[in-house]
C-alpha positions in Angstrom: 155.4 132.9 103.2 156.6 134.3 99.9 155.9 137.8 100.9 157.7 137.4 104.4 160.8 136.1 102.4 160.6 139.1 99.6 160.3 141.3 102.9 163.5 139.7 104.4 165.8 140.4 101.4 164.6 144.0 101.4 165.3 144.4 104.8 169.1 143.3 104.4 169.4 144.6 101.0 171.5 148.0 100.8 169.5 151.1 98.7 170.3 151.6 95.7 169.0 153.1 92.2 167.2 151.7 89.0 164.0 151.7 87.0 163.1 147.9 86.9 161.5 146.0 89.5 163.9 143.6 91.2 163.0 140.1 90.4 164.7 139.2 93.8 163.6 142.1 96.7 160.4 143.2 94.5 161.6 147.0 94.7 161.7 149.4 91.6 165.3 150.1 91.7 166.7 147.4 89.2 168.8 147.7 86.2 170.8 144.7 85.6 169.5 141.5 83.4 169.0 138.8 85.6 170.4 136.4 82.9 173.5 137.9 83.2 173.9 137.4 86.6 172.8 133.6 87.1 175.3 131.5 86.9 174.7 127.8 85.0 174.9 125.9 87.6 172.6 127.8 89.9 169.3 125.6 90.4 167.2 127.5 93.0 165.4 130.0 90.6 162.2 129.4 92.0 163.4 130.7 95.1 165.4 133.5 93.8 162.8 135.2 91.9 159.9 136.3 93.7 158.7 139.0 91.4 157.6 138.9 87.9 160.7 140.6 86.2 163.7 139.9 84.5 166.0 142.2 86.6 168.1 142.3 89.4 169.0 145.4 91.4 172.7 145.9 92.4 172.6 144.8 96.1 170.4 141.7 95.8 173.1 140.6 93.0 176.2 141.2 95.2 174.1 139.2 98.3 173.8 136.5 95.5 177.1 136.7 94.9 178.4 136.4 98.4 180.2 133.5 99.8 179.1 134.5 103.2 175.6 133.7 102.1 176.6 130.0 101.3 179.2 129.5 104.0 178.5 131.9 107.0 175.6 132.4 109.5 173.9 135.9 108.6 172.1 138.2 110.9 170.4 141.5 110.8 168.3 143.7 113.1 169.2 146.8 111.2 167.4 147.6 107.8 169.8 147.6 104.5 172.6 145.9 106.5 173.7 142.2 107.9 176.2 140.8 109.9 178.2 137.6 109.7 177.7 135.9 113.3 179.4 133.1 114.8 177.7 129.4 115.2 177.6 129.8 118.9 175.5 133.0 118.9 172.6 131.6 116.5 170.5 130.0 119.4 170.8 133.5 121.6 169.5 135.3 118.7 166.8 133.1 118.3 166.0 133.2 121.9 166.0 137.0 121.8 163.8 138.2 119.2 164.1 142.1 118.2 161.3 143.8 116.8 162.8 143.2 113.1 165.4 141.1 112.3 166.3 138.6 109.7 168.5 135.2 110.4 169.8 132.5 108.0 172.0 129.8 108.7 174.0 127.0 106.7 173.8 123.2 107.2 175.8 121.8 104.5 177.5 125.2 102.7 176.3 124.0 99.4 172.9 126.1 99.4 171.8 129.5 99.4 170.4 129.2 102.5 169.6 133.2 102.7 166.9 132.4 99.9 164.5 130.9 102.8 165.0 133.8 105.3 162.0 135.9 105.6 161.5 139.1 108.0 160.9 138.1 111.5 159.5 140.2 114.7 158.7 139.5 118.2 155.8 137.1 117.4 156.8 135.0 114.3 160.0 133.5 113.2 161.1 132.8 109.7 164.8 131.4 109.7 166.5 130.3 106.2 168.3 127.2 106.4 169.7 125.0 103.1 166.3 124.4 101.7 163.2 125.4 103.8 162.0 128.1 106.0 162.2 127.5 109.8 158.8 128.9 110.8 157.4 129.0 114.7 155.5 131.7 116.7 156.6 132.9 119.9 153.5 133.5 121.1 152.5 129.7 121.2 155.7 128.5 122.4 158.5 129.3 125.2 161.3 128.7 122.7 163.9 129.3 125.6 162.1 126.7 127.4 162.4 124.4 124.3 165.9 125.3 123.5 166.9 124.4 127.3 165.3 120.6 127.0 166.9 120.2 123.6 170.4 121.0 125.2 169.7 119.0 128.0 169.0 115.9 125.9 172.7 116.7 123.8 174.3 117.1 127.2 173.1 113.9 128.7 174.1 112.1 125.5 171.0 111.2 123.6 172.0 111.0 120.0 171.6 113.9 118.1 169.9 112.0 115.1 167.2 110.6 117.4 166.4 114.2 118.6 166.0 115.4 115.3 163.6 112.3 114.2 161.9 111.8 117.3 163.0 108.1 116.6 164.4 107.4 119.8 166.1 103.5 120.0 165.1 101.1 122.7 168.2 101.6 124.3 168.0 105.4 124.7 164.5 105.5 126.2 165.5 102.9 128.7 168.9 104.7 129.3 166.9 108.3 129.4 163.6 107.7 131.1 162.9 111.7 131.1 162.5 111.8 127.1 158.9 110.9 127.1 158.4 114.0 129.5 160.7 116.3 127.6 158.9 115.0 124.0 155.5 116.3 125.2 157.2 119.8 124.5 159.3 119.2 122.0 157.4 117.3 119.4 155.3 120.0 118.4 158.0 122.0 117.0 159.7 119.3 115.2 158.1 119.4 111.8 158.7 122.9 111.4 162.5 122.3 111.6 163.2 124.2 114.8 164.2 121.1 116.5 166.8 120.1 113.7 168.2 123.6 113.7 168.5 123.9 117.7 170.5 120.4 117.4 172.7 121.5 114.8 173.8 125.0 116.6 174.3 123.0 120.0 178.0 122.9 120.3 179.2 119.3 121.0 180.4 118.9 124.4 184.0 117.5 125.7 182.1 115.5 128.5 178.6 114.5 128.6 176.4 114.5 132.0 175.9 111.1 133.2 172.0 110.8 134.0 170.6 108.4 136.9 167.2 107.4 137.0 165.6 108.1 140.4 162.6 106.0 139.5 163.2 102.5 138.5 159.7 101.6 137.6 157.9 104.0 135.4 154.1 104.8 136.7 151.9 102.3 134.5 148.2 102.6 134.1 146.4 98.7 134.7 146.0 98.8 130.8 149.6 99.5 130.0 150.5 97.4 132.9 148.5 94.5 130.7 150.7 95.6 127.8 153.9 95.1 129.2 153.3 91.6 130.6 151.7 91.0 127.3 154.4 91.6 125.0 157.2 90.5 127.7 155.9 87.0 127.7 156.1 86.9 124.2 159.7 88.3 123.8 161.1 85.9 126.5 159.7 82.8 124.9 161.0 84.2 121.5 163.4 82.2 119.6 164.7 84.7 117.5 165.3 87.0 120.4 167.4 84.0 121.7 169.7 83.7 118.9 169.8 87.2 117.6 169.3 89.8 120.8 170.6 92.9 119.7 168.5 92.8 116.1 165.3 91.8 118.2 165.4 94.9 120.3 166.8 97.2 117.6 163.6 96.9 115.4 162.6 93.1 114.6 160.3 93.0 117.7 158.6 96.5 116.8 158.3 96.0 113.4 156.3 92.6 113.9 154.2 94.5 116.5 153.4 97.3 114.3 152.6 94.6 111.3 149.7 92.9 113.8 148.5 95.3 116.2 145.7 96.6 114.3 144.0 93.0 114.9 142.2 92.1 117.6 143.9 91.0 120.9 143.9 86.7 120.1 144.8 87.0 116.5 147.3 89.7 117.1 149.1 87.3 119.8 148.9 84.6 117.6 150.7 86.4 114.6 153.0 88.0 116.4 154.0 84.8 118.4 154.6 82.7 115.2 156.6 85.8 113.5 159.0 86.0 116.4 159.5 82.3 116.9 157.4 82.4 120.6 155.5 78.9 121.5 151.9 79.0 120.6 149.9 79.2 123.2 151.7 81.1 126.1 149.4 83.9 126.0 146.1 81.8 126.3 145.7 82.4 130.5 146.6 85.7 129.9 144.1 86.6 127.6 141.3 83.9 128.9 141.3 85.7 132.2 140.8 89.0 130.5 137.2 90.8 129.6 136.8 92.0 126.3 137.1 95.7 127.5 140.1 95.0 129.3 141.4 93.1 126.1 140.8 95.9 123.7 142.1 98.8 126.3 145.3 96.6 126.6 145.3 96.6 122.4 144.6 100.6 122.4 147.7 101.1 124.4 150.0 98.7 122.3 148.5 100.4 119.3 149.3 103.9 120.3 152.4 103.4 122.5 154.2 100.5 120.8 157.5 101.9 121.1 157.6 103.4 124.7 155.5 100.0 125.8 158.6 97.9 123.8 161.4 100.1 125.8 159.7 99.3 129.0 159.8 95.5 128.2 163.6 95.6 127.4 164.2 98.1 130.5 162.2 95.5 132.7 164.0 92.4 131.4 167.5 94.2 132.0 166.8 95.0 135.7 165.8 91.6 136.4 168.7 89.7 135.1 
């Protein structure tokens, strides 16, 4: 990764003369001592220095001192030059990669985001942000399609923070039934930072589109259906839910399920019922009518799909009111 960062800096830095190696871009063209350039408040020395040298070239010095490199979006597709682009142009640049290009964007305006920008091409992107390099492969992912899906979520009103984190609330999963389908494509690109970048640079809309689900009931396997019925029976009888409905659905119930879901079915049911104030034994008939294989399949669904199953329970309860 460091080599890509050095190449990115050399690509945008202008040509200059000097006898020493530049600590920033790694080229033999520096002449000014680095110690005379760095400010006392600068804390990202490890990101700035990419070559063993105590000197910095004139061009890298100007880039380091430029306010554009902290407050503006920077783009280059021509060697030894860069341009300031509008925030609205960032996603278009990402979706249309050139043979060689550098892109760096600010989030907080307090960091030298260009320190994390590398030299990108038609196959790989190394985009600079405040404190990380957003890396992804065009050969592995249809980036334009991912952008469209994320922008759809924003357009319909899914909270941006939930899209960035992937931790959708029960309420969002109930209202926007298409989220799990979109997540199949979006989730693999969350850890690299691309999802956050796209969300941050998708402009706010004055009017959001209204989503109306055409499917009242999600298609469930038998094991998923059993899990929903099981969780629903406990939620329905929970005294805590009756007294604190909002808190119950905003995370209390899910945290309790996560705490006990690694137990086998009968112990899980007993501990979960007790923790949410549900009547002991409400689940007995349901459990005794199932084989051990069916109970294990049900518990497997609960362990792997806790969040989505609870959202279905919430949705079904509201629908039936």
